[in-house]
C-alpha positions as CSV (number, residue, x, y, z in Angstrom):
1,M,-17.7,-10.6,-20.3
2,R,-21.4,-11.3,-21.2
3,V,-23.2,-9.7,-24.2
4,Q,-26.4,-8.1,-23.4
5,W,-29.0,-7.8,-26.5
6,I,-31.1,-4.5,-26.1
7,L,-34.3,-4.4,-28.5
8,G,-34.0,-0.5,-29.4
9,R,-36.6,1.9,-30.1
10,N,-35.7,1.8,-33.6
11,G,-36.6,-2.3,-33.5
12,L,-33.2,-3.1,-34.1
13,F,-31.2,-5.3,-32.1
14,Q,-28.2,-3.5,-30.2
15,F,-25.6,-5.6,-28.0
16,K,-22.8,-4.3,-25.5
17,F,-20.4,-6.2,-23.4
18,I,-20.6,-6.3,-19.4
19,P,-17.9,-7.4,-17.4
20,W,-19.2,-10.6,-15.1
21,H,-18.8,-8.1,-12.1
22,D,-21.1,-5.8,-13.5
23,S,-23.8,-8.5,-14.8
24,A,-26.8,-9.5,-13.1
25,Y,-25.7,-13.2,-14.3
26,S,-22.5,-13.0,-12.8
27,P,-21.4,-16.4,-11.8
28,F,-19.9,-14.4,-8.6
29,L,-23.1,-13.4,-7.5
30,K,-23.7,-16.9,-6.8
31,L,-20.4,-17.4,-5.3
32,K,-20.8,-14.6,-3.2
33,R,-23.8,-15.9,-1.5
34,N,-22.7,-19.1,-0.9
35,Q,-19.5,-17.5,0.9
36,M,-21.2,-15.4,2.7
37,E,-23.7,-18.0,3.6
38,Q,-21.2,-20.9,4.7
39,N,-17.9,-19.0,4.7
40,K,-15.8,-22.4,3.7
41,A,-12.8,-22.3,2.3
42,V,-12.1,-22.6,-1.6
43,I,-10.4,-25.1,-3.9
44,L,-10.3,-23.8,-7.7
45,C,-9.9,-25.7,-10.7
46,V,-8.6,-24.2,-14.1
47,D,-8.9,-26.2,-17.5
48,D,-10.1,-25.1,-20.8
49,E,-12.0,-28.8,-21.0
50,I,-15.3,-28.3,-19.2
51,V,-15.7,-32.2,-19.3
52,I,-12.5,-32.3,-16.7
53,L,-13.7,-29.6,-14.6
54,N,-16.8,-31.4,-14.3
55,S,-14.9,-34.7,-13.3
56,L,-12.5,-32.9,-10.9
57,K,-15.6,-31.1,-9.2
58,K,-16.9,-34.5,-8.9
59,Q,-14.5,-36.1,-7.6
60,L,-13.4,-33.5,-5.2
61,K,-16.9,-33.5,-3.8
62,K,-16.7,-37.6,-3.2
63,A,-13.4,-36.8,-1.6
64,F,-14.0,-34.0,0.8
65,G,-17.6,-33.4,0.7
66,E,-19.1,-30.0,1.8
67,T,-15.8,-29.0,3.6
68,Y,-14.9,-27.0,0.9
69,N,-16.2,-24.8,-2.2
70,Y,-15.1,-25.8,-5.4
71,E,-14.9,-23.2,-8.3
72,M,-14.2,-23.8,-11.6
73,A,-12.6,-21.8,-14.0
74,E,-12.3,-22.6,-18.1
75,S,-8.9,-19.9,-18.5
76,A,-6.4,-18.7,-16.7
77,D,-8.0,-15.2,-17.0
78,E,-11.2,-16.2,-15.7
79,A,-9.2,-18.0,-12.7
80,L,-7.3,-14.7,-12.0
81,E,-10.7,-12.8,-11.9
82,I,-12.4,-15.5,-9.7
83,L,-9.2,-15.1,-7.2
84,N,-9.5,-11.4,-7.4
85,E,-13.4,-11.5,-6.5
86,L,-12.6,-14.1,-3.6
87,Q,-10.3,-11.9,-2.2
88,L,-12.4,-9.0,-1.9
89,D,-14.6,-11.2,-0.1
90,E,-12.0,-12.3,2.1
91,T,-12.6,-16.0,1.1
92,N,-9.7,-18.2,2.3
93,I,-8.3,-19.8,-1.2
94,L,-6.5,-23.1,-0.2
95,L,-5.7,-24.6,-3.2
96,I,-5.4,-24.4,-7.4
97,V,-5.1,-27.0,-9.5
98,S,-4.4,-26.0,-12.8
99,D,-4.0,-27.7,-16.5
100,W,-0.5,-26.6,-18.1
101,L,-1.9,-26.8,-22.0
102,M,-4.8,-24.0,-22.2
103,P,-5.5,-21.2,-24.7
104,G,-3.8,-17.7,-24.0
105,M,-2.1,-18.0,-20.6
106,K,-0.2,-21.7,-19.7
107,G,-0.6,-22.9,-16.5
108,D,2.6,-22.5,-15.3
109,E,2.4,-18.7,-15.9
110,L,-0.7,-18.7,-14.3
111,L,0.6,-20.4,-11.3
112,I,3.5,-17.9,-11.1
113,Q,1.0,-14.9,-11.1
114,V,-1.2,-16.6,-8.4
115,H,2.4,-17.4,-6.5
116,E,3.1,-13.6,-7.0
117,K,-0.1,-12.2,-5.2
118,Y,-1.4,-15.0,-3.2
119,A,1.8,-16.6,-2.0
120,H,-0.4,-19.0,0.7
121,I,-1.9,-20.7,-2.0
122,I,-1.1,-24.6,-2.7
123,T,-0.4,-24.8,-6.5
124,I,-0.9,-27.9,-8.4
125,M,-0.4,-28.2,-12.0
126,L,-1.8,-30.9,-14.4
127,T,-0.3,-31.9,-17.8
128,G,0.1,-34.4,-20.7
129,Q,2.5,-31.9,-22.4
130,A,4.2,-29.4,-20.3
131,D,7.8,-29.6,-21.0
132,D,10.3,-29.7,-18.3
133,D,11.4,-26.1,-18.5
134,A,7.8,-25.5,-17.9
135,I,7.2,-27.6,-14.5
136,K,10.7,-26.1,-13.6
137,R,9.9,-22.6,-14.0
138,A,6.6,-23.5,-11.9
139,K,8.7,-25.1,-9.5
140,E,10.9,-22.1,-8.9
141,Q,9.2,-19.4,-9.5
142,A,5.3,-20.3,-8.6
143,N,6.0,-22.6,-5.3
144,L,4.9,-25.8,-7.4
145,Y,3.7,-28.1,-4.8
146,C,3.2,-31.1,-7.3
147,C,3.1,-31.6,-10.8
148,L,0.6,-34.7,-11.8
149,H,0.9,-36.2,-15.4
150,K,-2.2,-37.2,-17.4
151,P,-4.0,-39.2,-17.8
152,L,-4.9,-38.3,-14.3
153,N,-4.8,-41.0,-11.7
154,T,-7.7,-39.9,-9.1
155,K,-6.5,-41.7,-6.2
156,K,-3.1,-39.9,-6.7
157,L,-4.8,-36.3,-7.4
158,I,-6.8,-36.7,-4.1
159,E,-3.8,-38.0,-1.9
160,T,-1.6,-34.9,-3.2
161,I,-4.5,-32.5,-2.4
162,Q,-4.8,-34.0,1.2
163,S,-1.1,-34.2,1.6
164,G,-0.6,-30.3,0.1
165,L,-3.5,-29.4,2.7
166,A,-1.9,-31.2,5.7
167,S,1.7,-29.8,5.4
168,H,0.6,-26.4,4.5
169,G,-2.5,-26.2,6.8
């Protein structure tokens, strides 16, 4: 959602909420152009910390170059919205890397929902705090490929992604 401010005829500002998919500023418009032009498969990263997302994107680009499109989501809800948009565009979503501890929906819950709707997507969870029950639940209900513990070892993450892509692709 974004907020649009409008100067009314009475000289007062009014605002309305606009869903991203209805917005001229939608992050999906750029995404759709990229997908149509390049038709690359997608790796989606989900973390509520933008610094972590930026680091993940940098690491993925360094390891895989322009082979894939890399999408970032700051929440589980945003990730589900991006997945739905990509599915509508018939874009191949290969893999999702999600943090466990996020406001709202936790990573295991997100990955379970993803698996229910998109069973082909490889799921990796990152955590510094997940309990054993959450990891077990993700393995059983989301076909969790791997759970990596923080602090994150970049080499281990890239090797895990490569292994997951090789074994499922």
